[in-house]
C-alpha positions in Angstrom: 79.8 84.1 98.8 77.0 82.9 101.0 74.9 85.8 99.7 75.4 84.7 96.1 77.6 87.6 95.5 81.3 87.6 93.8 84.1 88.4 96.1 84.8 91.9 94.5 85.3 95.5 95.7 87.6 96.6 98.8 87.5 95.3 102.4 88.6 97.7 105.2 89.5 96.7 108.6 89.2 99.6 110.9 91.9 99.8 113.6 94.1 97.5 112.0 97.0 96.0 114.2 100.7 96.3 113.3 100.6 92.4 112.8 97.7 92.8 110.5 99.4 95.5 108.5 102.5 93.4 108.1 100.5 90.4 106.9 98.9 92.6 104.0 102.3 94.0 103.2 103.7 90.4 102.9 100.8 89.4 100.7 100.6 92.2 98.3 104.5 92.8 98.4 104.0 96.6 99.2 103.7 98.7 102.1 100.4 99.4 103.8 99.2 102.8 103.6 99.3 104.9 106.8 96.2 105.5 109.0 94.2 103.7 111.4 92.3 101.5 108.9 93.8 99.1 106.4 92.0 98.3 103.1 92.6 95.8 100.4 91.2 94.8 97.0 89.7 91.7 96.9 90.5 91.4 93.2 94.2 92.0 94.3 94.1 89.2 96.6 92.4 87.0 94.0 95.1 87.8 91.4 97.9 87.0 94.0 96.4 83.8 95.0 96.0 82.6 91.5 99.4 83.8 90.3 101.4 82.6 93.2 99.8 78.9 92.7 98.6 79.1 96.4 95.1 78.9 95.2 94.9 78.3 91.4 90.9 78.8 91.9 91.6 82.1 93.4 90.0 83.8 96.5 86.8 81.7 96.5 89.0 78.4 96.7 91.0 79.8 99.4 88.0 80.8 101.4 86.5 77.4 101.1 89.7 75.6 101.6 90.4 77.6 104.9 86.6 77.6 106.4 85.1 74.7 104.6 82.2 74.8 101.8 80.2 78.0 101.9 76.6 77.3 101.9 74.0 79.5 100.0 72.1 81.8 102.5 68.2 81.1 101.9 65.5 83.5 102.6 65.8 87.3 103.6 69.1 88.4 105.3 68.4 89.6 108.7 68.8 93.7 109.0 71.2 94.4 111.8 69.6 96.7 114.3 71.6 99.7 115.3 71.5 101.4 118.7 69.5 104.2 117.2 67.0 101.9 115.5 66.9 99.9 118.8 65.8 103.0 120.9 62.9 103.5 118.6 61.5 99.9 118.5 
């Protein structure tokens, strides 16, 4: 949101805990897939929030209510430096 992009696509949490898996299962109403990582569609979360009435404005509204207003980033975003790049620089 801060980068001016919509909340679409899929987010993945590598090494998800049992508690995190249960939270997604409660949110979506279906069992989480097996594996170390946990993925969820942002469109699905948006739909669930709207349909439940928890956040009639969808995921963007929920984020703003939980974290406060989201300010747009200005200027170029910093590029994270990986260990490999850091070794060269």
